[in-house]
C-alpha positions in Angstrom: 34.9 -5.2 -19.2 32.5 -3.1 -17.2 28.8 -4.1 -16.9 26.3 -1.2 -17.2 23.3 -0.7 -15.0 20.3 1.6 -15.7 18.7 2.8 -12.5 15.3 4.6 -12.5 13.1 5.9 -9.8 10.4 8.4 -8.9 11.7 11.0 -6.4 9.9 13.4 -4.1 12.0 16.4 -5.3 14.5 15.9 -8.1 16.8 18.7 -7.1 17.0 17.6 -3.5 17.6 14.0 -4.6 20.3 15.1 -7.0 22.2 16.9 -4.2 22.2 13.7 -2.1 23.0 11.5 -5.0 26.1 13.6 -5.9 27.2 13.6 -2.3 27.1 9.8 -2.2 29.3 9.3 -5.3 32.3 8.3 -3.1 30.3 5.4 -1.6 29.4 4.1 -5.0 33.0 4.4 -6.3 34.2 2.5 -3.2 32.2 -0.6 -4.4 33.1 -0.3 -8.1 30.2 1.8 -9.3 31.1 4.7 -11.6 28.4 7.3 -12.4 28.2 7.8 -16.2 25.2 10.0 -16.5 22.1 11.2 -14.7 18.9 12.5 -16.4 15.6 14.0 -15.4 12.7 12.7 -17.4 11.3 15.7 -19.3 7.7 14.4 -19.1 7.9 13.5 -15.4 9.9 16.2 -13.5 10.5 14.0 -10.5 11.6 10.9 -12.4 15.4 10.2 -12.2 17.4 8.0 -14.5 21.1 7.1 -13.9 23.5 5.0 -15.9 26.4 3.4 -14.1 29.4 1.3 -15.1 30.0 -1.6 -12.7 33.4 -3.2 -12.3 32.4 -5.7 -9.6 28.8 -7.0 -10.1 28.7 -8.8 -6.7 29.7 -5.6 -4.7 27.3 -3.5 -6.8 24.4 -5.9 -6.2 25.1 -5.9 -2.5 25.2 -2.1 -2.5 21.9 -1.8 -4.5 20.2 -4.4 -2.3 21.5 -3.1 1.0 19.2 -2.2 3.9 21.2 1.1 4.4 20.4 2.2 0.9 16.8 1.2 1.2 16.5 3.3 4.4 18.1 6.3 2.7 15.8 6.0 -0.3 12.7 5.7 1.9 13.8 8.7 3.9 14.5 10.7 0.8 11.2 9.9 -0.9 12.6 7.6 -3.6 10.0 5.0 -4.8 9.3 2.8 -7.8 12.9 1.9 -8.2 14.0 -0.3 -11.1 17.6 -1.5 -11.6 18.4 -3.2 -14.9 21.7 -4.8 -15.8 22.6 -4.1 -19.5 24.9 -6.3 -21.6 26.5 -5.4 -24.9 24.6 -6.6 -28.0 
């Protein structure tokens, strides 16, 4: 059974971020992270929310915690990141 992760962040420019995010899908898939949905907060135009299905929690954690991802996010103006693991009720 897949685990789900809710990812949220403030981004410098939502449209620019979304282009980079979509281009990086293959890297997420390679570590067992499937994109389920992406939203823009209607009240905060540069607040991004994404829902992922995770098949390997250890690989996903390593991906989200990686120095490489941190550098990309810093370069792309991504701040105030929260990552929450969701479990079925």
